[in-house]
N, C-alpha and C positions, 0 to 999 in steps of 0.2 A: 480457419477464421483468424484474420489479422487482429492484432492488439496494439495498444500503445502503453507507454510508461504510466505507472500509477501517479496520480496527481492528488496532492492533499492541500487543503487550505487550513490555515491556523484557526483553531477553535476560539481564540481570544480576539484576534484582530481581523481575521478573514484573508490575510495575505496568502498568496501562493508561493511566496519565497520561503519554502520549508526544506530543510535538509535532514538527512539521517545521520545521527552523530555517534552511533555505537556499532557493534558487530552482532550479527544474527545469533551467535551462540551466547550472547550476554543479555541484551534487551533490545527493544525497538524504539528507543528514545529518539524523538525528532525535535528539532529546534526551529523556531521561526526567526528568520534573519531580520525581520522588521521590528518585532516587539520583544523578542527574547523568550517568549513562552515555550514551554516544553510539554510534550504529550507523547503517548504511545498508541499506535493503531492496533486494533485487535479485530480479527475476522471471525465470522460464524457462518455455518452453512445456511444458504438461503433456500436450498432445494433446487433440483435441476442440475443438468450437466451438459457441457458442450464437448463435441468431438472435434479434433483437428485444430486445436488452439495453437497459433503460431506466435512465439515471443516477438516483441517489437524489434525493429532494426532502426538505429543501433540499440543494443541492450542498455539498460540503465547503468549509470556510473555508480560507484560505491556509495556516494553521498546522496543519491537520488532517493526520494521517499520509497519505503518498502513496508511490507507486512507479511506475516507468515500465514499460510493457508491453514484454516481450522481443521482440515481433514488430514493433510499429509505433511504439514510443517514446512513445505517448500516456500521460498521467497519469490518464486516465479508467479507473482500475483500482479495481474495487469488489467487494463480497462479495454472493453470492446467498443465498437463504434457507437453503440447505444448507451454507453457509460455503465454497463454492467461490469461487476468485478468478477474475474475468473482466474482460477489457478491453471497455468499452462502445463503444470506437471500432471495433475489428476483430472482436470476439466470441470471441477465442481464450481458452481456459482456461489458467490460469497456476498455477505453484507459486512460493512465496515463500521466499527465503533471507535471513537477516540477516547482513550482513558488516561488516567494519571495526568490530567491537565493542570499545569502550574503556570500562572502568569509570570512574565519575565520581570 
């Protein structure tokens, strides 16, 4: 199953101009380029699993939005054609929650 890069919208202004501003071994702080808000995405298992998940081509850049898998902690979390969130490492389907929201 093909996937595409994770896409996040700012929880404050709705902009899709969001970038990842930290490193996975620290936190998952994201910043909105339009309003300056910061937030952190967190995943949780939704139930279900997909086999044969293929990472997107090209792979995400370091500043592209990312989140850690709730099951295996991999950052290989991508979107499917039907906008489901899936971990390419373990195949689990995920739900996304935006936490630590701070207006800019």
